[in-house]
Each structure stands twice: as structure tokens, then as C-alpha cells.
C-alpha angles and dihedrals in degrees: 000000000000089000092056093046091051090047091051092050091048092050092048092051092048092050091048092051091049091048092052094046113146121219124216120219129187114215115243111217093192092058095037134075134200116186127186121196119201117197131201134233140165137094092305098027090135088067094058131072134242116237131223116204128187129198114238109183127030141136132204149156133219125197107195133183110193092198097045109027091177087072092059125108139192132200121182130176122185127196100232092203090060093068108115132193106229096203092229112160094359135091113276091228091062096054099082092050093048091046093052092047092050094052096037132092094274093063129009095357091204093184089067099029108035098165137056111200137188123188120182122229101181142002125206130181127219111251094230097047124023091199091067109076137168116223115201119193148119124292118198113200129159089359093302123112120208135174112243138171121216130190115229135185104213127200114187127195129170093257103022146025136201125203122188133177151125132232140159131237132189116229092212090061086067098043095262118134111213110247117254126199112211088331093279104078112049136178110240118251091228120077123195116219123195124179146179110191121189121196130192128202 
């Protein structure tokens, strides 16, 4: 009798472990996109141009458990020097200057801070829709680490995942002073980040 009880418990535990199996996904930069939009402000803000920036090189890993999303994790590392000004909605002649200023010591200072990193600490799902999750973690940018929370729409499949979302960051929270041109055309402190991350098993 004891043998059969022990066997039943063992089988139940094994089934539970299989049911709660986490899957590991590697982020695919070629299929993914991270876009940063930089606004303008100031007395003559109308005379300036907004900037669109895309991330070129990054790597990351997601461990996801569809049944227990709280067990999921995300690690993302971006090559800061790979950020590129697209030139959308601004004069082509301005792009090299904006690009140099963004990567230079006045802004990202990529020579000193080559990586931008995010490491999750917790994941929680919205009660009404399990696909909408909030990922809380630590973002390290410009040598400063801050706790942030980002909303994500998550689509999970056996062999792939897709995560989309939008959030805002303040440059000053990370020790970056928004660039000003002659004191009358300024870059906004707030940046808008949008992403579509695709992961493969």
C-alpha cells in the first residue's frame, strides 16, 4: 500500500514539474525593433526637429513560464554605440551632428558607458488579461541604475515569443542633461521607447 501511495505522489510531482516547465528564448535582433523618440522644447522649440533613434545591436534572454508568469525573467544588454539617428522628419545635413552629439560625452558618453542593461526582478500579469504583464527591474544607463516598471503585451508560442510595449524615461534620472542649442531649442527630458522583441527557442 505504501509503495503505491509513494508512486502516486512521485507521479503527481513529476506531472506538476512538467506542467510548470519554463522555456528559454534568445532574443533575435534581426526580427526585433527598439525605437526611441526624442522630442523638443524651449522658447523656439518649433524651429527644432524631433529625432527618431533605433537600436542596432543587442542581446537578451527570456525565460518564460506560460502557466506561472511570475516565474519569468528577462535580461537585455544593448550596445550603446549602436544607437543610430534615422533622420526621419529632419534635414539630412543635421543627422551626423545629432548622431555625434548623442553618442558623445554630453549625452550617452559611450566611450565610458558602452552598455545599456535591463534585468528583471519581478513579472506580474493583469487580472483581466494574462497577456498584459508588468515587468519590474533595474535599468542601467549612463552608469546609473534605476528601478523601473514597464508594461508589456506578451505573445507566447512553443518555439517563439513576441513582446511589445511603450514607456517613457527621463534623461535626468540617469544623470544625462538634455542637450540645449543656444538655450532656446532644447531636447525634452522625456524619451519615448517603443519595442517589438522577438525571441526564439
